[in-house]
C-alpha positions in Angstrom: -83.2 52.9 -48.3 -81.5 56.1 -48.7 -79.5 57.0 -52.1 -77.6 60.0 -50.0 -76.2 60.0 -46.7 -73.9 63.1 -44.8 -71.7 62.0 -42.3 -71.1 64.6 -39.6 -67.9 63.6 -38.5 -64.1 63.1 -39.2 -61.4 60.4 -39.0 -61.9 57.0 -39.0 -64.9 56.7 -37.8 -66.5 58.5 -40.9 -64.0 56.7 -42.8 -65.5 53.2 -40.7 -70.0 54.6 -42.2 -68.5 55.6 -45.8 -66.8 51.8 -45.6 -70.8 50.5 -45.2 -72.7 53.2 -47.2 -70.2 52.3 -49.8 -70.9 48.7 -49.9 -74.5 48.9 -49.8 -74.8 51.4 -52.5 -75.1 54.6 -50.6 -73.4 58.0 -51.7 -71.7 59.9 -48.7 -70.9 63.4 -48.2 -68.0 64.2 -45.9 -67.6 67.6 -44.3 -64.8 68.8 -43.0 -62.6 71.6 -41.8 -59.7 74.1 -42.2 -57.0 71.2 -40.7 -58.8 68.0 -42.4 -59.1 69.9 -45.7 -56.7 66.6 -47.4 -57.9 64.2 -45.1 -58.4 60.3 -45.5 -62.7 60.9 -45.1 -62.7 63.8 -47.8 -60.8 61.8 -49.6 -63.3 58.7 -49.1 -66.2 60.2 -49.6 -68.4 60.9 -52.9 -68.5 64.5 -52.0 -67.1 66.9 -49.6 -68.0 70.3 -48.2 -66.0 72.9 -46.1 -67.6 73.8 -43.1 -65.1 76.1 -41.0 -62.1 76.4 -39.3 -59.9 74.0 -37.4 -61.2 74.1 -34.0 -64.6 71.9 -33.5 -66.6 74.8 -32.3 -65.9 76.6 -35.8 -66.9 73.3 -37.9 -67.8 69.6 -36.6 -70.3 71.6 -34.0 -71.5 74.0 -36.3 -74.8 72.3 -37.0 -76.8 74.8 -39.2 -73.2 74.4 -42.0 -74.0 70.8 -41.3 -77.4 70.9 -42.5 -76.6 73.5 -44.9 -74.7 71.2 -46.4 -76.9 68.6 -46.3 -79.5 70.6 -48.2 -77.0 71.6 -50.9 -76.0 68.1 -51.6 -79.6 66.4 -51.7 -78.7 64.0 -48.3 -81.7 62.7 -47.1 -79.9 61.3 -43.6 -77.2 62.5 -41.5 -74.9 60.3 -39.6 -73.2 61.5 -36.7 -70.7 59.2 -35.8 -69.6 59.4 -32.2 -68.4 62.3 -30.2 -69.1 65.9 -31.5 -73.0 66.2 -32.0 -73.7 62.3 -31.8 -75.6 63.2 -28.3 -76.7 66.3 -28.8 -80.6 66.3 -29.1 -81.0 69.7 -30.4 -78.8 68.5 -33.4 -81.4 65.8 -33.3 -84.1 68.1 -33.3 -82.7 70.3 -35.8 -82.7 67.4 -38.3 -85.9 66.7 -38.2 -87.2 69.7 -38.9 -85.1 70.3 -41.7 -86.5 67.4 -43.0 -83.5 64.9 -42.5 -83.5 61.6 -40.7 -81.0 61.7 -38.0 -79.4 57.9 -37.8 -79.4 57.8 -34.3 -82.4 57.8 -31.7 -85.2 59.9 -30.7 -84.3 63.0 -29.6 -86.0 62.1 -26.5 -83.8 59.1 -25.6 -81.0 61.4 -26.1 -82.0 63.8 -23.7 -83.2 61.3 -21.2 -79.9 59.4 -21.0 -77.6 62.3 -22.0 -77.9 63.7 -18.3 -76.4 61.1 -15.9 -78.1 62.5 -13.3 -81.3 62.6 -14.8 -80.9 59.5 -16.4 -80.0 57.6 -12.7 -83.4 58.7 -11.1 -84.9 57.2 -14.6 -83.1 53.8 -14.0 -84.0 54.1 -10.2 -87.1 53.9 -10.8 -86.9 51.3 -13.5 -85.3 49.4 -11.1 -82.1 48.6 -12.2 -78.8 48.8 -9.7 -77.4 51.9 -9.2 -74.0 53.1 -7.1 -74.7 54.8 -4.1 -74.4 58.7 -4.7 -75.6 62.3 -5.6 -77.3 63.2 -8.7 -80.0 65.8 -8.1 -79.9 69.3 -9.6 -78.4 71.4 -7.0 -74.8 72.0 -8.1 -73.6 74.2 -5.2 -70.4 73.4 -4.2 -71.0 73.1 -0.5 -73.2 70.6 -0.8 -71.9 68.5 -3.3 -68.9 68.7 -0.9 -71.3 67.3 2.0 -72.5 64.5 -0.1 -68.8 63.3 -1.4 -68.2 63.5 2.4 -71.6 61.2 3.3 -70.7 59.1 0.6 -67.5 57.9 1.5 -63.7 58.4 0.1 -62.5 57.4 -2.8 -65.4 59.4 -4.5 -65.9 60.0 -8.0 -66.9 63.3 -9.8 -68.4 62.6 -13.1 -69.6 65.6 -15.7 -73.3 65.0 -16.0 -73.4 65.8 -19.8 -69.9 63.9 -20.3 -68.5 61.1 -21.7 -64.4 60.1 -22.2 -63.2 60.0 -19.2 -63.5 64.1 -19.9 -64.6 65.8 -16.4 -64.5 63.4 -14.2 -61.7 62.9 -11.4 -61.0 60.4 -8.1 -61.0 62.3 -5.6 -59.2 60.7 -2.0 -60.1 63.0 0.7 -62.1 65.7 1.9 -59.4 68.1 1.0 -59.1 67.6 -2.5 -62.2 67.8 -3.2 -62.9 71.6 -4.1 -60.0 71.7 -6.3 -61.2 68.6 -8.3 -64.8 70.0 -8.4 -63.1 73.1 -9.9 -61.1 70.7 -12.6 -64.0 69.0 -13.3 -66.5 71.6 -13.9 -63.9 73.6 -16.3 -63.3 70.5 -18.0 -66.8 69.6 -18.6 -68.1 73.5 -19.9 -65.4 73.4 -22.5 -65.7 69.7 -23.7 -69.7 69.6 -23.0 -71.6 73.2 -22.5 -72.8 72.2 -19.4 -70.3 71.8 -16.3 -73.1 70.0 -14.0 -71.8 67.2 -12.3 -72.6 64.0 -10.4 -70.5 62.3 -7.4 -70.3 58.5 -6.7 -68.8 56.0 -4.6 -65.5 54.9 -6.4 -66.0 51.3 -6.5 -63.5 49.1 -5.3 -61.2 46.4 -7.8 -64.4 47.4 -10.5 -65.0 45.8 -13.8 -66.0 48.5 -16.6 -69.0 46.3 -18.6 -71.0 47.4 -21.4 -73.8 45.9 -23.1 -74.6 46.7 -26.8 -78.5 47.0 -27.4 -80.4 47.7 -30.2 -83.6 48.8 -30.9 -86.3 49.8 -33.8 -89.2 51.8 -34.5 -91.1 48.8 -34.4 -91.0 48.1 -30.9 -88.3 45.3 -31.3 -85.3 46.0 -28.9 -81.9 43.1 -28.6 -78.8 43.2 -26.8 -75.6 41.9 -28.7 -73.8 40.9 -25.7 -71.1 42.8 -23.9 -67.3 44.0 -23.9 -65.2 44.5 -21.1 -63.4 47.8 -21.4 -62.1 47.5 -17.4 -58.2 48.6 -18.6 -58.0 52.6 -19.0 -56.2 55.4 -18.2 -57.2 58.6 -16.9 -61.1 57.3 -17.1 -60.5 56.4 -21.0 -60.2 53.2 -22.3 -57.3 51.6 -23.8 -58.3 47.8 -24.8 -61.4 46.2 -25.1 -62.8 42.9 -25.9 -65.6 40.6 -26.1 -67.1 38.5 -24.8 -66.0 39.9 -21.3 -63.9 37.3 -19.7 -65.0 35.4 -16.9 -68.8 36.5 -17.9 -71.2 33.7 -16.9 -74.4 33.1 -19.0 -76.0 33.4 -16.5 -74.8 37.3 -15.5 -74.8 37.6 -18.9 -78.3 37.2 -19.5 -79.0 39.3 -16.3 -77.0 42.3 -17.6 -78.2 41.8 -21.3 -82.1 42.4 -20.0 -81.4 45.1 -17.5 -79.8 46.8 -20.7 -82.6 46.5 -23.1 -85.2 47.0 -20.6 -83.1 50.3 -19.7 -83.5 51.2 -23.7 -87.2 50.4 -23.6 -87.6 52.8 -21.0 -86.8 55.5 -23.0 -88.3 53.7 -26.1 -84.7 53.6 -27.7 -83.7 53.2 -31.1 -80.6 52.6 -33.0 -77.3 51.3 -31.7 -76.5 52.2 -28.1 -74.1 51.2 -25.1 -75.5 50.5 -21.5 -72.5 51.0 -19.4 -72.4 49.2 -16.0 -69.8 49.3 -13.5 -69.0 45.6 -12.0 -67.9 44.5 -8.2 -65.8 41.7 -8.0 -64.9 39.9 -4.7 -61.5 38.4 -6.3 -60.7 37.9 -10.1 -61.3 34.4 -9.9 -64.8 34.0 -8.6 -67.3 35.8 -11.3 -70.6 34.3 -9.4 -69.5 36.8 -6.9 -70.0 40.1 -9.1 -72.4 42.8 -8.9 -73.5 45.2 -11.6 -74.5 48.9 -11.4 -76.1 51.2 -14.4 -73.4 53.8 -15.0 -74.7 55.6 -18.1 -76.1 54.9 -21.5 -74.1 56.0 -24.4 -76.6 56.9 -27.1 -75.0 56.3 -30.3 -71.8 53.8 -31.5 -69.4 53.5 -29.5 -65.9 53.3 -30.6 -64.9 49.9 -29.7 -67.9 48.3 -31.7 -65.8 46.5 -34.2 -65.3 43.5 -31.0 -69.1 43.0 -31.3 -69.1 43.1 -34.9 -66.4 40.4 -34.9 -67.6 37.8 -32.4 -71.8 38.3 -34.0 -70.4 38.8 -37.8 -73.2 41.5 -37.7 -71.9 45.1 -39.6 -73.4 47.4 -36.8 -73.5 50.4 -39.5 -75.1 48.7 -41.7 -78.0 48.0 -38.9 -77.7 51.9 -38.4 -79.0 52.7 -41.7 -81.5 49.7 -42.2 -83.4 51.0 -38.7 -82.8 54.4 -39.2 -84.3 53.8 -42.9 -87.6 52.2 -41.4 -87.3 48.7 -41.5 -87.2 46.2 -38.5 -84.4 45.1 -36.6 -82.1 41.9 -39.0 -82.8 39.5 -36.3 -84.0 39.0 -32.8 -82.9 38.0 -29.4 -82.7 33.8 -30.3 -80.8 34.2 -33.6 -78.3 36.4 -32.1 -74.8 34.2 -31.3 -71.1 34.7 -30.1 -68.2 33.3 -32.3 -65.3 33.7 -30.5 -63.3 36.1 -29.3 -62.3 39.7 -30.6 -59.6 42.7 -28.4 -59.4 46.1 -29.8 -56.3 48.1 -29.0 -56.7 51.9 -29.3 -52.8 53.5 -31.3 -53.0 57.2 -29.8 -50.5 59.4 -30.4 -49.3 60.1 -26.6 -46.2 59.3 -24.6 -46.9 56.6 -21.8 -43.6 57.4 -20.0 -44.7 61.3 -19.8 -48.1 61.0 -18.0 -49.7 60.3 -21.7 -49.0 63.5 -22.7 -50.7 64.1 -26.2 -48.3 64.2 -29.2 -48.7 66.0 -32.4 -46.5 65.4 -35.4 -46.6 63.9 -39.0 -47.0 60.7 -39.5 -43.4 60.5 -41.1 -43.9 56.4 -41.8 -47.1 54.9 -41.0 -47.2 51.1 -41.9 -50.4 49.5 -40.9 -49.8 45.5 -40.0 -51.4 42.3 -42.2 -54.9 42.7 -42.2 -57.7 40.9 -43.2 -60.2 42.5 -46.1 -62.9 44.2 -45.1 -65.6 41.9 -45.0 -67.2 41.9 -41.3 -69.7 39.0 -42.3 -66.6 36.9 -42.3 -66.1 35.2 -38.0 -62.7 34.3 -38.5 -61.5 38.1 -39.3 -58.4 37.9 -38.4 -56.8 41.7 -37.9 -58.5 44.8 -38.9 -57.6 48.5 -38.7 -60.2 51.1 -38.8 -58.6 54.8 -39.1 -58.6 58.0 -40.3 -55.2 59.0 -41.9 -52.2 57.5 -44.0 -48.5 58.3 -44.5 -47.8 62.2 -44.7 -50.9 62.8 -42.8 -50.5 65.6 -39.7 -51.9 64.5 -36.0 -52.9 67.9 -35.0 -54.0 69.7 -31.5 -57.2 70.1 -32.7 -58.8 66.6 -31.7 -58.1 63.5 -30.1 -55.2 61.6 -30.3 -56.2 58.4 -31.7 -54.7 57.6 -34.7 -56.1 53.5 -35.7 -57.7 50.8 -34.0 -56.5 47.7 -34.4 -58.9 44.8 -34.0 -57.8 41.3 -34.2 -60.2 38.0 -33.8 -59.4 34.6 -32.7 -61.4 31.4 -32.2 -60.3 31.4 -27.8 -59.1 34.7 -26.2 -55.5 32.9 -26.1 -55.4 33.2 -30.3 -56.6 37.1 -30.3 -53.7 37.9 -27.8 -51.2 36.5 -30.0 -52.7 37.8 -33.2 -52.8 41.4 -31.2 -49.0 41.1 -30.1 -47.9 40.0 -33.6 -50.0 42.9 -35.2 -48.9 45.6 -32.9 -45.2 44.3 -33.9 -45.8 44.6 -37.2 -47.1 48.4 -36.5 -44.4 50.9 -37.7 -45.1 54.3 -37.2 -42.3 57.6 -36.8 -42.5 61.0 -36.4 -44.0 61.3 -33.3 -44.7 59.5 -30.2 -47.3 55.9 -29.9 -48.3 54.2 -27.2 -48.1 51.0 -29.4 -45.2 49.6 -27.0 -47.1 50.0 -24.3 -49.9 48.3 -25.8 -47.9 45.2 -26.2 -46.4 45.9 -22.6 -50.3 45.7 -21.3 -51.1 42.5 -23.2 -48.1 40.9 -22.3 -48.2 41.3 -18.5 -49.8 38.4 -15.7 -52.9 40.4 -15.0 -54.2 41.0 -18.9 -53.0 37.6 -19.7 -54.7 35.5 -17.2 -58.1 38.0 -17.4 -57.5 39.4 -13.5 -59.2 42.4 -14.9 -60.5 45.6 -13.8 -59.5 49.8 -14.0 -56.5 49.5 -11.7 -55.0 47.0 -14.1 -52.0 50.1 -15.5 -51.2 51.4 -11.8 -50.8 47.4 -10.7 -48.3 46.6 -13.2 -46.8 50.1 -13.4 -43.5 48.4 -13.0 -43.8 46.4 -16.2 -45.3 48.8 -18.3 -43.3 51.9 -18.3 -40.1 53.1 -18.9 -39.4 49.8 -20.6 -36.6 49.0 -23.0 -37.2 46.3 -25.1 -33.9 45.7 -27.5 -31.0 47.5 -25.0 -28.0 49.6 -26.6 -25.9 46.8 -27.8 -28.4 45.5 -29.9 -29.8 48.9 -31.1 -26.2 50.6 -32.1 -25.9 47.0 -33.8 -29.2 47.6 -36.2 -28.4 51.6 -37.1 -24.8 50.0 -37.9 -25.8 47.6 -40.1 -28.7 49.7 -41.8 -26.2 52.4 -42.7 -23.6 49.9 -44.3 -26.7 48.6 -45.9 -27.9 51.9 -47.1 -24.6 52.8 -48.8 -23.7 49.6 -50.0 -27.5 50.6 -52.0 -26.0 53.6 -53.5 -22.3 51.6 -54.2 -23.9 50.6 -57.6 -24.7 54.4 -58.5 -21.8 55.9 -57.3 -18.6 54.0 -56.4 -17.0 56.8 -55.0 -19.2 56.9 -52.3 -18.4 53.3 -51.1 -17.5 53.5 -47.5 -16.7 49.6 -47.5 -13.6 50.0 -45.3 -11.3 48.5 -48.2 -7.5 48.8 -47.6 -4.4 47.5 -49.6 -2.5 47.1 -46.1 -4.2 48.0 -42.3 -7.4 47.7 -41.0 -10.2 50.7 -41.2 -12.1 51.8 -38.5 -15.6 54.1 -38.2 -16.6 55.7 -35.5 -20.1 56.3 -34.5 -21.6 58.8 -31.6 -25.0 57.9 -29.8 -27.4 58.9 -27.4 -29.6 56.4 -25.9 -32.0 57.4 -23.1 -30.4 60.4 -22.3 -26.7 59.4 -22.1 -23.9 59.4 -24.7 -22.2 56.2 -26.3 -19.4 55.2 -29.0 -19.1 52.1 -31.3 -16.2 51.2 -33.3 -16.7 49.5 -36.2 -13.4 47.9 -37.2 -13.7 46.0 -41.1 -11.3 43.3 -41.1 -9.1 41.5 -44.3 -11.0 39.0 -44.4 -14.6 40.4 -45.0 -15.7 40.3 -41.2 -17.2 43.1 -39.3 -15.6 43.7 -36.0 -18.3 46.1 -33.4 -17.5 47.3 -30.1 -20.2 49.7 -28.0 -19.0 51.1 -25.3 -21.0 51.8 -22.6 -20.9 52.9 -18.6 -20.9 49.2 -17.8 -18.5 48.3 -20.2 -17.8 47.2 -23.3 -19.6 44.6 -26.0 -17.8 43.1 -29.1 -18.3 40.4 -31.3 -18.9 40.3 -35.3 -21.5 42.1 -36.9 -23.2 39.9 -39.3 -26.6 41.2 -41.7 -28.3 40.3 -44.7 -31.4 41.7 -46.5 -34.8 39.4 -46.3 -37.3 41.6 -47.5 -37.9 44.9 -46.3 -36.1 44.1 -43.2 -32.6 42.8 -42.6 -31.1 40.1 -40.6 -28.4 41.0 -38.1 -26.2 39.0 -35.7 -24.1 40.5 -33.1 -22.5 39.6 -29.8 -25.0 36.4 -29.2 -28.1 38.0 -30.2 -30.5 37.9 -33.1 -32.8 40.0 -34.5 -35.1 40.6 -37.9 -35.1 44.5 -37.6 -36.0 47.9 -39.4 -34.9 51.1 -39.2 -36.1 54.1 -39.9 -34.3 57.6 -39.6 -35.6 60.9 -39.0 -34.8 64.3 -38.2 -36.0 66.3 -35.5 -34.3 69.9 -35.6 -30.3 69.4 -36.4 -30.6 65.6 -34.7 -31.0 62.5 -36.7 -33.0 60.1 -34.7 -33.0 56.3 -35.9 -36.0 54.2 -34.7 -35.4 50.7 -34.9 -38.3 48.2 -35.2 -37.6 44.6 -33.9 -40.4 41.6 -32.9 -39.4 42.5 -29.8 -40.1 45.7 -29.2 -39.1 49.2 -30.8 -36.7 52.1 -29.5 -35.5 54.6 -30.7 -31.6 56.1 -30.6 -29.8 59.5 -31.6 -27.2 59.5 -34.4 -24.5 61.8 -33.2 -22.6 63.9 -35.9 -19.6 65.8 -33.7 -19.4 68.6 -36.5 -23.3 69.5 -36.4 -23.2 70.6 -32.7 -19.7 72.2 -33.1 -19.9 76.0 -31.4 -23.4 75.4 -30.2 -23.8 76.9 -26.5 -26.3 75.3 -24.6 -28.4 77.4 -22.0 -28.9 76.7 -18.6 -32.3 76.6 -16.5 -34.8 79.5 -16.1 -36.8 78.6 -18.5 -40.6 76.1 -17.9 -41.9 75.4 -21.5 -45.4 73.8 -22.9 -44.9 70.2 -23.4 -47.5 70.0 -26.0 -49.3 72.3 -28.1 -52.4 73.3 -26.7 -54.3 76.4 -24.6 -53.3 78.0 -21.1 -56.2 77.3 -19.0 -55.2 79.0 -15.7 -51.6 79.7 -13.7 -51.5 78.3 -9.8 -48.5 80.8 -9.3 -47.5 84.7 -10.0 -44.6 86.7 -10.3 -42.4 86.6 -6.9 -43.7 83.5 -6.1 -41.5 80.8 -4.3 -41.8 77.2 -5.4 -41.1 74.3 -4.6 -40.0 70.8 -7.2 -43.6 69.2 -8.1 -45.7 72.2 -7.0 -48.2 72.5 -9.7 -47.8 75.7 -12.1 -50.4 75.8 -14.6 -52.9 73.9 -16.4 -52.9 73.5 -20.0 -55.9 72.2 -22.0 -54.8 69.8 -25.5 -56.8 67.2 -26.6 -60.0 67.9 -25.1 -58.3 67.0 -21.7 -56.7 68.8 -19.0 -52.9 68.3 -17.7 -51.2 69.9 -14.7 -47.5 71.4 -15.3 -46.1 71.1 -12.1 -42.4 72.4 -11.2 -39.5 70.7 -12.1 -37.1 71.8 -9.3 -37.2 74.4 -6.7 -37.3 78.2 -7.4 -38.7 81.8 -7.7 -41.3 82.5 -10.2 -39.6 86.1 -12.4 -42.4 86.0 -14.8 -45.9 84.4 -16.3 -45.0 84.9 -20.2 -48.7 84.4 -21.1 -52.3 84.7 -20.0 -55.1 82.0 -19.9 -56.9 81.6 -22.7 -53.8 81.9 -24.7 -52.7 79.3 -27.7 -48.8 77.9 -26.9 -47.0 75.9 -29.2 -45.3 73.0 -28.2 -41.9 74.2 -26.1 -43.5 77.7 -25.6 -41.7 79.5 -22.8 -44.6 79.9 -20.1 -42.9 81.2 -17.6 -39.4 82.2 -15.5 -38.4 80.3 -13.4 -35.0 81.2 -11.4 -33.6 78.1 -9.9 
């Protein structure tokens, strides 16, 4: 077994690998960029080496620096994690040439499966079912268009060297093809250095089911069952679970054996995932499901913890043992499924704004109650895999994932209940996340009853987006109660700061101004002589009045107002000149701006004519020029942030006066991209 390994990655996967290595008595070396100098993965490893600038191309993709770091620290092997260099056959070869063990498959297997077109040709020879499509080398755009027309629409364009939803577009008609192809190729060259694509028929009502395989250097290969990854946005996974709901024993065996055959076709060693697209004629007829090979990911997957939860195995330990030359710890007949597991990806993004990525500081980062990190415990309960701590910054240089929340239960229903409870206990302030969106998904009828396919999110759109779980009255009451609670806490230190409303005669009132979902509201608090607090919240539909009562319960407040009761936590955050209160309750979470009338006195609001960047990133292209007339909704520019392209559309009709940046320029969030005369 190795004495020391270098982890050629960052974030939660670097921390995840380090945890198993530490348990096995293996020393670890971290590498880090400028942006990650104080990162969690640097702190949890035994040693750390700086390898370059913040952008991946200046650090985590510079394998010569990584290999030098391994040599300088005496590491014997390199674990690539996932992403970055994990599926780069040249890096695997360079490790071997440097006398280092690459903790992954042979370079030949990475090469064979890394290019989607070639891998599909290989699978076709092996008799694995394929989706109808074009997988050849000729990349002439006119030929690709003809092939898409032949296959029929909707068609799917996929980067041949891609993954993670990058370089992928669904095209609904021939007229859309050219623009979609150009966008895919740009994204592919930026993410993978290769703009080759393949074309496939877009399967209707598809499920995304993948098989975890593991091979060793002694000729053994097993499958560790399946994961359902059908719930996706932008072709990227949101929720993953194991085992797949509705999977029959016969289909599981058939898919598992096909996955093992695929792995053996390339003499696979280590952890890998064979991904299938599964066609279903109905949600309640699993016997009708047909599967087609999509691709093989020649690395550990982001969602590997759900497989660990249902098998009671540590897949990173298996990686280390296999890479050191040991045979697989178990054979196929030894493997069993225990219970059900679900993983939710907590990401810094705004689901209500087309999932635009968010950046910022984790001013508050409170995790749910978790089990200890003992993968062998079949009743794991709740687990968090992350690479951040409270106070850390989510930057625009890397992907948007903050953490992975994994739950395990005896049944799917129990796992679902645990997931909702764990999400309800998650507190993140400082940037926008998808935590509440995840809760909305798992509460839908489609997810709760396992009516799964990759269109679940658009199908349940009304239940998922622009949801307000608490409402104005309860939110305002929570903020008022928390304000009073904070003032009472200060009273013992400074009685002159007390604002408890005591009067020798008459009554005292206080006014609170709020902005909630873009509209202004007012709340009046009255201190009665009997000690009760009367609150009146006024909105466009009238007034909500009642007695406000609250009491401390550990680190939360129990509040009661107008017939509503809740256990709440309130965190205040300054955003520019505004104070934003974040309210968390078991029902959900929301935010409200606390208005200080004096803070905005004398301000002049600038009228229209500006179009700004919704997030920090790089300008890819402009679709307009100075002097052009544009219509509302017309694409104006394309930006790239967190490895994905985002199209920015005109908010209204107008005339383009001036472009303020050029393609390739880096811009900050809120930067004015162009001047628009409306």
